[in-house]
SEGU-696951 format. One line per 2 residues: number of its first residue (from 1); their letters; for each residue x, y, z of C-alpha. Coordinates in steps of 0.02 Angstrom, whole numbers, m for minus. Example, Ala and Ser with C-alpha at 12.3 -4.5 7.8 and 13.67 -1.06 7.14 Angstrom:
2
1 = AS = 615 m225 390; 684 m53 357
REM end
This chain:
507
1 = MT = 2770 2909 7076; 2751 3040 7245
3 = KA = 2723 2986 7424; 2529 3007 7407
5 = QE = 2478 2905 7258; 2385 2733 7317
7 = VY = 2529 2623 7214; 2690 2605 7173
9 = DI = 2776 2518 7017; 2922 2434 7122
11 = FI = 2967 2397 7309; 3142 2381 7342
13 = VG = 3203 2285 7520; 3370 2341 7558
15 = GG = 3483 2481 7536; 3638 2410 7476
17 = IN = 3723 2422 7339; 3590 2344 7202
19 = GS = 3443 2411 7283; 3524 2574 7280
21 = GI = 3586 2546 7104; 3411 2488 7049
23 = AR = 3296 2629 7123; 3400 2747 7047
25 = DA = 3404 2685 6880; 3219 2634 6884
27 = AG = 3162 2822 6958; 3258 2903 6829
29 = RG = 3163 2813 6688; 2982 2877 6761
31 = YG = 2956 2735 6873; 2875 2741 7050
33 = VY = 2989 2676 7173; 2983 2650 7356
35 = LA = 3154 2606 7449; 3166 2535 7617
37 = EK = 3324 2487 7704; 3312 2403 7868
39 = ED = 3480 2499 7963; 3585 2629 7857
41 = LA = 3643 2639 7669; 3766 2511 7668
43 = SG = 3769 2451 7829; 3796 2265 7780
45 = TS = 3899 2189 7640; 3918 2340 7527
47 = SS = 4030 2434 7674; 4151 2289 7689
49 = ST = 4211 2245 7514; 4391 2280 7473
51 = KL = 4342 2432 7394; 4398 2393 7220
53 = IH = 4313 2401 7075; 4388 2291 6980
55 = GG = 4384 2119 6855; 4432 2002 6989
57 = LR = 4608 1938 6925; 4593 1751 7008
59 = YL = 4440 1720 6939; 4526 1687 6771
61 = EH = 4585 1528 6853; 4405 1458 6888
63 = YE = 4365 1494 6695; 4244 1659 6778
65 = FM = 4295 1741 6585; 4103 1805 6545
67 = LV = 4085 1874 6730; 4269 1949 6732
69 = RK = 4254 2004 6562; 4076 2111 6617
71 = AL = 4166 2178 6749; 4316 2226 6662
73 = QE = 4197 2323 6570; 4135 2420 6686
75 = RE = 4289 2488 6781; 4303 2630 6663
77 = VL = 4109 2672 6664; 4112 2676 6847
79 = WK = 4250 2793 6855; 4177 2908 6740
81 = MA = 4010 2905 6822; 4103 2946 7014
83 = PH = 4274 3024 6952; 4273 3080 7155
85 = II = 4256 2928 7246; 4332 2811 7110
87 = KS = 4506 2820 7074; 4626 2696 6945
89 = LR = 4783 2588 7065; 4919 2512 7012
91 = FI = 4951 2331 7088; 5103 2259 7120
93 = LP = 5112 2069 7089; 5279 2012 7159
95 = HH = 5333 1835 7064; 5322 1692 7203
97 = KE = 5429 1556 7122; 5355 1404 7219
99 = LR = 5154 1438 7180; 5099 1507 6987
101 = PA = 5248 1509 6844; 5286 1679 6782
103 = WL = 5221 1634 6632; 5049 1574 6680
105 = IR = 5056 1771 6793; 5093 1839 6627
107 = LG = 4934 1722 6500; 4836 1796 6654
109 = LF = 4867 1977 6637; 4883 1983 6455
111 = MY = 4696 1940 6470; 4669 2057 6593
113 = DH = 4734 2197 6479; 4622 2142 6339
115 = LG = 4458 2061 6409; 4380 2219 6440
117 = GR = 4415 2344 6311; 4529 2457 6427
119 = KL = 4555 2641 6363; 4591 2752 6504
121 = LP = 4692 2636 6615; 4860 2598 6580
123 = GT = 4921 2407 6538; 5023 2282 6614
125 = TT = 5212 2293 6650; 5358 2175 6723
127 = VD = 5441 2281 6884; 5621 2245 6945
129 = LK = 5570 2229 7124; 5768 2244 7159
131 = TD = 5765 2443 7110; 5587 2484 7110
133 = ET = 5537 2595 7267; 5393 2451 7268
135 = GH = 5524 2340 7312; 5596 2421 7458
137 = AL = 5452 2343 7547; 5446 2166 7528
139 = QP = 5581 2030 7580; 5727 2036 7471
141 = IF = 5685 1850 7395; 5571 1937 7282
143 = SK = 5654 2015 7140; 5528 2016 6996
145 = GF = 5340 2054 6990; 5212 2125 6871
147 = EY = 5110 2297 6885; 4934 2317 6823
149 = SD = 4797 2412 6833; 4611 2400 6909
151 = CW = 4504 2548 7012; 4471 2593 7181
153 = VD = 4293 2648 7271; 4238 2726 7413
155 = DA = 4097 2582 7418; 3982 2644 7559
157 = RL = 3984 2827 7472; 3947 2755 7311
159 = VC = 3779 2652 7371; 3729 2826 7487
161 = LN = 3742 2913 7296; 3643 2816 7218
163 = AM = 3520 2819 7348; 3535 3014 7339
165 = DA = 3501 3025 7150; 3373 2896 7163
167 = QK = 3269 3021 7294; 3316 3167 7179
169 = LG = 3239 3080 7029; 3066 3038 7110
171 = AV = 3094 2879 7208; 3056 2847 7410
173 = VR = 3211 2811 7488; 3161 2752 7690
175 = TK = 3322 2696 7800; 3276 2616 7983
177 = TT = 3110 2535 7886; 3088 2346 7918
179 = VT = 2965 2236 7799; 2878 2143 7905
181 = KA = 2772 2055 7790; 2749 2049 7601
183 = EQ = 2600 1965 7529; 2530 1962 7350
185 = IN = 2362 1992 7356; 2249 1981 7187
187 = GL = 2408 2005 7087; 2463 2163 7193
189 = WH = 2592 2148 7348; 2533 2228 7499
191 = IQ = 2702 2249 7570; 2693 2299 7782
193 = IE = 2838 2404 7847; 2882 2476 8024
195 = NS = 3007 2634 8057; 3127 2610 8224
197 = ET = 3123 2776 8227; 2972 2836 8233
199 = GI = 2863 2674 8277; 2748 2705 8135
201 = KE = 2678 2574 8042; 2610 2560 7871
203 = TV = 2550 2466 7723; 2637 2500 7563
205 = KA = 2573 2426 7381; 2651 2394 7225
207 = RV = 2662 2314 7069; 2818 2240 7075
209 = LV = 2929 2181 7242; 3125 2175 7214
211 = NA = 3194 2082 7358; 3398 2159 7365
213 = TG = 3434 2092 7546; 3602 2006 7502
215 = PW = 3635 1900 7641; 3477 1928 7696
217 = VD = 3401 1854 7543; 3336 1687 7575
219 = KF = 3299 1757 7755; 3175 1878 7686
221 = LG = 3090 1746 7584; 3067 1621 7722
223 = GA = 3015 1756 7852; 2901 1912 7785
225 = GG = 2905 1817 7607; 2804 1660 7674
227 = DT = 2917 1542 7593; 2973 1403 7667
229 = DV = 3155 1276 7646; 3238 1407 7521
231 = HN = 3424 1395 7520; 3488 1497 7372
233 = VR = 3651 1583 7433; 3811 1516 7509
235 = LV = 3866 1648 7650; 4060 1699 7637
237 = QG = 4153 1795 7743; 4271 1917 7699
239 = SH = 4365 2020 7825; 4493 2158 7834
241 = II = 4628 2234 7962; 4690 2418 7936
243 = VN = 4843 2450 8017; 4977 2595 7995
245 = KM = 5055 2640 7813; 5167 2530 7780
247 = FD = 5267 2585 7635; 5283 2770 7568
249 = HD = 5222 2754 7379; 5043 2756 7285
251 = RC = 5037 2572 7240; 4966 2432 7292
253 = YI = 5021 2238 7311; 4952 2070 7282
255 = FQ = 4998 1922 7360; 4982 1748 7308
257 = NE = 4954 1626 7466; 4990 1449 7483
259 = DG = 4833 1392 7513; 4776 1470 7348
261 = RI = 4684 1641 7401; 4751 1788 7377
263 = IF = 4765 1958 7493; 4802 2120 7435
265 = AI = 4882 2277 7526; 4798 2442 7499
267 = PY = 4863 2610 7560; 4708 2667 7662
269 = ED = 4648 2858 7700; 4831 2923 7689
271 = DF = 4895 2870 7837; 4835 2670 7836
273 = TM = 4877 2519 7757; 4714 2390 7728
275 = IG = 4753 2192 7753; 4620 2092 7666
277 = TT = 4529 1984 7640; 4501 1804 7707
279 = DH = 4370 1710 7600; 4296 1549 7720
281 = DY = 4114 1483 7748; 3997 1577 7890
283 = QG = 3842 1516 7978; 3726 1622 8082
285 = DP = 3655 1806 8061; 3744 1906 7936
287 = GD = 3722 2086 8049; 3822 1970 8177
289 = VY = 3975 1940 8106; 4151 1984 8177
291 = VT = 4311 1966 8118; 4400 1813 8228
293 = DK = 4587 1819 8302; 4604 1669 8202
295 = EI = 4557 1767 8044; 4678 1942 8096
297 = DY = 4818 1783 8129; 4778 1710 7955
299 = LC = 4789 1900 7873; 4957 1959 7981
301 = AS = 5035 1791 7929; 4986 1813 7744
303 = AS = 5059 1990 7732; 5223 1941 7829
305 = EY = 5260 1808 7696; 5270 1952 7600
307 = FE = 5340 2121 7679; 5509 2151 7734
309 = NK = 5417 2226 7922; 5312 2079 7989
311 = VT = 5113 2123 8018; 5068 2073 8201
313 = RD = 4921 2088 8303; 4963 2248 8417
315 = QV = 4979 2330 8250; 4780 2315 8200
317 = KW = 4693 2502 8230; 4541 2441 8168
319 = QF = 4437 2304 8083; 4283 2254 7971
321 = SG = 4212 2099 7928; 4060 2077 7810
323 = VR = 3961 1921 7724; 3958 1913 7534
325 = PL = 3780 1825 7464; 3847 1721 7330
327 = FD = 3746 1593 7248; 3753 1423 7286
329 = DG = 3837 1328 7141; 3902 1179 7251
331 = AS = 4074 1252 7224; 4198 1153 7340
333 = KA = 4289 1257 7421; 4224 1448 7459
335 = QE = 4337 1552 7345; 4294 1449 7209
337 = AT = 4098 1494 7207; 4041 1617 7082
339 = RD = 4061 1803 7089; 3929 1815 6949
341 = YI = 3732 1868 7000; 3571 1779 6958
343 = LR = 3416 1863 6909; 3247 1746 6974
345 = VE = 3069 1802 6933; 2935 1718 7030
347 = KQ = 2757 1752 7057; 2738 1839 6919
349 = TD = 2560 1894 6873; 2499 2028 6733
351 = QG = 2522 2166 6859; 2654 2122 6945
353 = GL = 2788 1999 7034; 2949 1959 7136
355 = IN = 3115 1984 7078; 3249 1891 7157
357 = IF = 3438 1944 7167; 3573 1803 7232
359 = GG = 3742 1839 7222; 3856 1984 7125
361 = KI = 3976 2097 7143; 3976 2286 7177
363 = TT = 4091 2307 7010; 3940 2248 6914
365 = YR = 3811 2330 6995; 3749 2449 6862
367 = RL = 3750 2303 6744; 3637 2221 6866
369 = SE = 3537 2359 6888; 3492 2350 6681
371 = EV = 3447 2182 6709; 3328 2208 6842
373 = LE = 3236 2342 6731; 3231 2221 6579
375 = NI = 3137 2111 6672; 3030 2223 6739
377 = ET = 3005 2317 6590; 2935 2130 6532
379 = IL = 2809 2146 6682; 2753 2315 6661
381 = GA = 2822 2400 6509; 2949 2511 6449
383 = KA = 2960 2679 6475; 3110 2763 6450
385 = PK = 3273 2692 6383; 3441 2644 6467
387 = WT = 3535 2782 6512; 3636 2775 6674
389 = KA = 3795 2706 6576; 3814 2907 6507
391 = SS = 3766 2968 6672; 3853 3072 6820
393 = LP = 3824 3021 7007; 3811 3157 7123
395 = GG = 3950 3260 7134; 4044 3181 6999
397 = DF = 3997 3284 6865; 4163 3323 6781
399 = PV = 4316 3239 6715; 4419 3100 6762
401 = GG = 4585 3179 6839; 4501 3332 6871
403 = LS = 4503 3306 7051; 4652 3441 7076
405 = DL = 4575 3574 6969; 4408 3540 7092
407 = AA = 4527 3587 7256; 4625 3724 7176
409 = EL = 4447 3795 7149; 4365 3758 7305
411 = SS = 4533 3828 7384; 4508 3995 7305
413 = NY = 4317 3994 7352; 4364 3934 7541
415 = PF = 4556 4001 7574; 4526 3984 7756
417 = LG = 4526 3791 7745; 4689 3694 7765
419 = KG = 4745 3607 7615; 4706 3411 7686
421 = HI = 4544 3479 7757; 4505 3521 7551
423 = GR = 4581 3373 7485; 4443 3270 7609
425 = LV = 4292 3352 7541; 4310 3360 7365
427 = KL = 4353 3157 7389; 4192 3144 7467
429 = YG = 4089 3267 7395; 4158 3330 7212
431 = TL = 4069 3445 7136; 3927 3457 7288
433 = AP = 4073 3524 7418; 4036 3709 7385
435 = EM = 3848 3657 7417; 3886 3570 7579
437 = LG = 3997 3727 7630; 3860 3865 7580
439 = AS = 3922 4041 7629; 4040 4005 7749
441 = ES = 4171 4145 7725; 4274 4095 7913
443 = VE = 4306 3936 7989; 4209 3992 8136
445 = DL = 4052 3998 8005; 4085 3802 8000
447 = GL = 3972 3785 8152; 4039 3652 8309
449 = CF = 4203 3572 8307; 4186 3373 8326
451 = GG = 4354 3350 8301; 4478 3351 8153
453 = DL = 4398 3435 8006; 4229 3360 8048
455 = YQ = 4104 3521 8069; 3938 3542 8096
457 = VE = 3929 3604 7929; 3950 3446 7861
459 = VD = 3864 3336 7991; 3707 3431 7957
461 = YL = 3725 3410 7760; 3748 3229 7803
463 = MQ = 3608 3208 7890; 3515 3336 7775
465 = SE = 3573 3250 7618; 3635 3100 7659
467 = FA = 3519 2981 7774; 3636 2998 7894
469 = LY = 3556 2971 8077; 3703 2913 8196
471 = PQ = 3896 2952 8215; 3949 2777 8136
473 = DI = 3860 2830 7995; 3953 2959 7977
475 = LY = 4113 2919 8056; 4129 2735 7944
477 = RR = 4035 2732 7786; 3995 2921 7741
479 = TK = 4168 2989 7792; 4308 2854 7886
481 = LG = 4337 3001 8016; 4308 2868 8140
483 = LV = 4485 2795 8132; 4572 2976 8185
485 = LM = 4433 3040 8320; 4441 3011 8474
487 = DD = 4301 2951 8594; 4260 3122 8676
489 = DT = 4239 3193 8488; 4102 3038 8473
491 = KK = 4032 3084 8617; 4006 3262 8573
493 = LA = 3957 3205 8409; 3822 3083 8450
495 = TY = 3741 3197 8567; 3731 3333 8436
497 = MK = 3651 3213 8318; 3526 3149 8457
499 = TI = 3477 3344 8475; 3429 3345 8287
501 = RK = 3352 3165 8286; 3222 3231 8397
503 = KS = 3186 3373 8309; 3138 3291 8164
505 = LP = 3046 3178 8252; 2871 3186 8247
507 = N = 2765 3236 8391
REM end
């Protein structure tokens, strides 16, 4: 399908992980795909997660066994697809004698080890926190712990890589593009869109409309979709804080709280620790969400129950918050609401239909995409079999554990780059790092420096190949350099990107 063709098979609203994943899967099967995102890719929920590829250990307490199994099965699948942006982690769970008993934790971890067909990740072990280095950062009352495996992911980059591959496979991907109206006329969807950068308005026709708007799913149905009185999702806010590095090892912590919730403390961007998440109902526009003082106090107090050195508000270097669109199953507490996804096909005709996505988690996005394609095949007919399970995302076509070899090769080909710079590039771009660096033979060839090791050649690549338009797209979604760049650096970057945007706009 090309832009000049009149009718697309699939129009996807929403450029988060689900929308981008569906676009990639569908384009790879030969469907004509158009994806519209009103802001930047992953600008909502998909960049505000705890950044874990995990089964969800605590979901076992709510008897979500099928969800945990499905998610656990995906950990190693996704790790193999993108070993540059996904890595294995070991989590330390200190035993708190006043909360869950040790036998219950051991039982849960035994199930966690065996539900998902684990092959690469190591299993659970018991840890003596009195002697192990992971106990040094904790209060001395914690003498025993359990260590288990999960994976970490750069969530925003996962979204971006799916969208990049979707475009490479023939999909049209448009950011800063709002769907203002969608109506079904004689079985065919007529979708009115407007680009906020160019001001261009147009109508796109498609057979199947996929509502992958995340926390805006009900709002879309009630607005552009034309339905009224819709309520399918429960909006749950989750916030995180970033503080300076609190421990010198590479393992993470999972802490139990007296209110039944858990929080994580995870190494973040080498020099920081991420603490989160909160879990409470949210009212209002998901685009207006922010970390509240109450949440910061909660996270500081929860972490301080375990760490030897207290966490205080003045230590917070950055914070972020997102709204999870959980399917409203009537659970009494936010943390008890199901994290599984629900798909509903509506307004189906012999030509097309509407597919709404409610809920879901980043770990199961690929499985969700396959299930959406099963529904699309029922409506439009099958074109090609499933293919994503054994695929690689852009830059991820190298073996798990091969990141150091990739770094050594890059260092050999670009000896003028510092070790830290090379490490950052391979973790972001994998085998695409040489494509981004091009024929550069010296630091001067990298162009303008915008602070730290962010150079013009990388900014140009991100704008040309990864849909970045504004500084925040680069500093907090494509990279996390916003944590270390100064205000003057950001202003310099903003001025440069503005110049490039103006050149790309139509006259």
